[in-house]
Structures are given as structure tokens and as C-alpha cells.
N, C-alpha and C positions, 0 to 999 in steps of 0.2 A: 631546494629552498624550503626554508621554515614558514608556516603560517601560525598567526596568533588564534587563540581560540575564540576571538571575535570575528575573525575572518573565516574560520572553519565552521562557525554556526551560521553565518550569513550563507554559505555554500549549502549547508543542510537546509535552511528554510529555502532557498531559491531552487534547489532540485526537488524537496517534496513539493514546492508550489507547483513545478513543471509537471511533476509525476500525476498529481492529485487534478491539475487542470485537464490533462490529456484525459484521463480515466473518466471522470465525472461530466466533462463536455460531452463526449463521446456517448455514456450512458442517458444524459439527458435530452442530447438533441437528435438521437436516433429513435427515441421511444415514440409511438404512436404515428411514426411515418410509413407503415403499412409494410416495413422490411419482414421477413420471415425470421423466426426466432435464431435459427441456426447462423444467418447472415448477420444479426446484430450482435450475437455474441462474438463473431469472428471480427467484426469491426471494432467492438470495445476491447477486445485483447490488443488487436493490431495496435490501436491509439496509444493504450498504455505501453506496448513493448516498445514501440518507436520512440514514443515521449522519454521512457527511462534512458533508452540508448543515447540519446542526445544529452540528457542530464548526467550521467555517467560521464561522458567525454567531456563535458564542460568543467565539472566540480570534482572529478574524481582525484585530481592532483591536488586539490584544495582540503577537501574534508575526508577523502575516503569514499565518498558518494553512499553514504548508508541510506538515508531517506526514508528509514524505517526503524521505529524503536527496537523490533525484534532483532533486526541487524546489528543495532548499536549494543544491545546486551549481549548477542552472539560474541561480537568482536572484543567487548570486555571480557567475558567468560572464557575466552580463547586465549587472553593474556596479549592480545593486540591494541589494547586501547585503555588509556590512564582512567583510572576512576574517577579523577575530577571533571572529566570531560564527558561523563555519560549523561547526567540530568541537563546540561546545558545543549546537548544534541538532540535529546528527546524534546525539551521545550520549542527548541527550533524547529523541529520535524512538525510537531503539533500545530504551531502557529503557521507555518508554510501550508499544510492542509486546510487550515480553518480559511485562511485568506484565498486558497484557491477555490474552495466550493462558494465562499461568499461572491467571487468575481463570477463565476458560471450562474449562481443566482441571479446575479444583477444583469446578466444577458438574458436569462430566462426570464426577467420579469418584464422585459420589453414586449413580449407577445403573453396574450392571454392563455394560448393555448399550451404554450412551452412551459408557462408558470404552473399550470394545472397538472402537466406532466411531471414537472418536478416535485410537486406535491403527492401524486400518485406514487411515485418511486422513492419518496422521501430524500430528494437529492441524491439517489443511486446509495441508500445505505445498505449495508449487508443485514442479514438476519436467518432464523430459523423458523420453523413452523409454529404457528399460535401467535396470540396478539395483535393479529392483523397485519403480520408482515407480507403474507402472499406467499412465502416460501415453504415448500413441501417437506423437506427433509428436518428430521428431529436435531434437537441440541445436541445429542451425543453424536450424530452423524455428521454434523457440522464441526464439532469441536475436534474429532479424529481426523476430518479433511484438512482443517487449519493446521493441525501440529505436523502432518505428513508433509503438506506441501510448504510450510514454512522451513521444515527441517530441510529439504531437498534446496529451497532457495538459500537460505543462509549458507548451507554446506557448499553450494556452488561459489558463492561470493566469497567465503572463506579461503578455499582453494584456488580460486581463478585469480585472485588479487595478491597472490603471495609473492614477495620481492624476488623469490628465487623459483616463481612458476614457469613453466616452458610457454605457457600461453597467455603471460600478462597483459601484453597489448591488445589483445583480443577478448580481455576480460569483460568489457561492457557488452559485447555481442552475446557471449555466453550467458549474463546475468539477463539481458533483454529477453534472450529466446527463452530462458527459463519461466520468466514472468509470462511471457506469451502463451507458453504451454500452460501453466497454472491456471490463467485465467479461461483458458478454451475449455479445461475441465472443470474448474470451479463455479464459474458464473452462473450455470443452470442449478447449482445446488444453493449456494449461499449469497450469491452477488460476487464471490471471490475476495478476500480481504489479504492474508498473510501478512497484514501491515495495520498494527493499530492505528496510526495516525491517518491513514486512509479510510478506517472505518469511525473513527472518533468525528471527524471533521463533518461529515454529512449528518451523523446523528444528532450532534449537538446544535447545528444550525437549523435542521427540520424542526426540532422540538421548540427551537427559538420561534421560528417564523409561523407554525402551526402549533399551538398549544394543544390542540387534540390529537396530535400526530406524534406521541412519544414511545412508540414501540421500539423504534430503533435504539434510541438510548438506552432504553431498560434491557435490550439485548446485546449492547455494546460490549459488556464484560467477557462475552467467550471470544471476541476479536483482540482483547488484550491478553488474556491466560493463554489461550491455545498457541498462537504465535509465538509468545515468550518461551513457553515449553519447548516449541519445535525449535528455535532458535538456540536454547539451552543444550538440547540433546544434539544439534549440529556442532557447537563448540566443544562438548564431550568426546564426540567423534575425531574432530581433529587432535585433540589431545592425546588420543589413543593411537594415532597413526603417525605421530612425529616420528622422525628418525631419532 
């Protein structure tokens, strides 16, 4: 079946919405509940993994289930996507992320405790040490981590979704498990991004809701540059390993 660009963009919007709702909701509503750090990391990672699993099965046939500008750029760089679709895909992903964070902010606003927690974690923004973010790792460490794990994520996606791949029907499972692994490792370091849409939405809205809380938006550049580099490296590897 052939899907129009508008249908593909709608699929990307909805899929990114589902991804960001899963991880943002888990991050906000588990904060301050008395759960130990390791348990909270596991809950957030699992919420994201299962959320992505459902979204990929739902919209994989429609748009390819990128839900991530780094994945879209990696697909384009590997020759599996038309140039004219790149910007519409990324815009749809960003809008899906923004609406998702706004929805979770609306839920949190119904509780003074949850709203205060949402501000404390800047609606679950990612970051690096300094500027009041609360993260302990340097910008260089975070940059390297984001490049490495985005590289692995995009590489898995590029290979698992090949039309002639032996595990194509299980591609959503492989993608979800890779994201689960990534978050288990990266959440304690920088909150785990590997996705510019996931980082931009909470950074933007936290700056809008609390004008004094702008550290996330000032640090957001790293969660654009590093994941895109990781995605491009993955595309380069797939080109080198083609038959």
C-alpha cells in the first residue's frame, strides 16, 4: 500500500506523541514517590520500551516508525528516504513531542505536588553538569554517550527494518529492547535522550512554564548535535557493509 506524505507525517506525529507520553509520564509521576533510584530508572526505561514497541507496530507500515529526527536523518543518509520528506518528518516529530509533554504537564497541573515535581525535573529534560541542571557528568561525557548510543539505536533500526532482513517481523521488538538498554545505561548520566524530539519538547515547555528555569533549553544543543552525528555514523556503516 502507498501512503501519502500527510499520512506518513500523521503517523510520525502520533508515534512520537506515544513515545514521549510514555517516558515523560513515567519520569514525572514516579518522581518523589519514595522509589529507589535504580527502581525508578527501570520503570522509566520499561515505560519507554513498551511504549515504543506499541507505536512501531502501529505505525511502522505507515511512516517507517522513525519517531526521532536522528533516525530520519540516518534513513536519508543511507539512501532509504526521499530528501523532500526529511523536514516534514522532523517537524511532525517535534510537534508530537511538544503535544505529549504538554498533555503530561496538564495532568501534573492537577496536583500541586506533581506540578512542583515537574518543575524540579524540568518536565524530565536531559542535561549535563552545570547551570543548575543537577546532572553530574560533563558536556563531553554526555556528548560521547549520546553519539555512541544513538549510533547503536539507528544501526539496529536500519538493519532490522531492511526489506530482505531475516528478522523484519521482529524489528519492533529489537528496536524497543535497544531503547530499553539505552535508557538503563544513560538515564543516570544525562536523562537519556538519543532523540532530539524527546529532549526539545520538555526543554522548550519548561522554559515557557517557568521563565527562571531555562537551563534545559540552553543545554538542548547537545541533544541535537550528538544524536545526529550518531545517526550519520550508523548510515555510513550500513553503506560500507552493503553487498
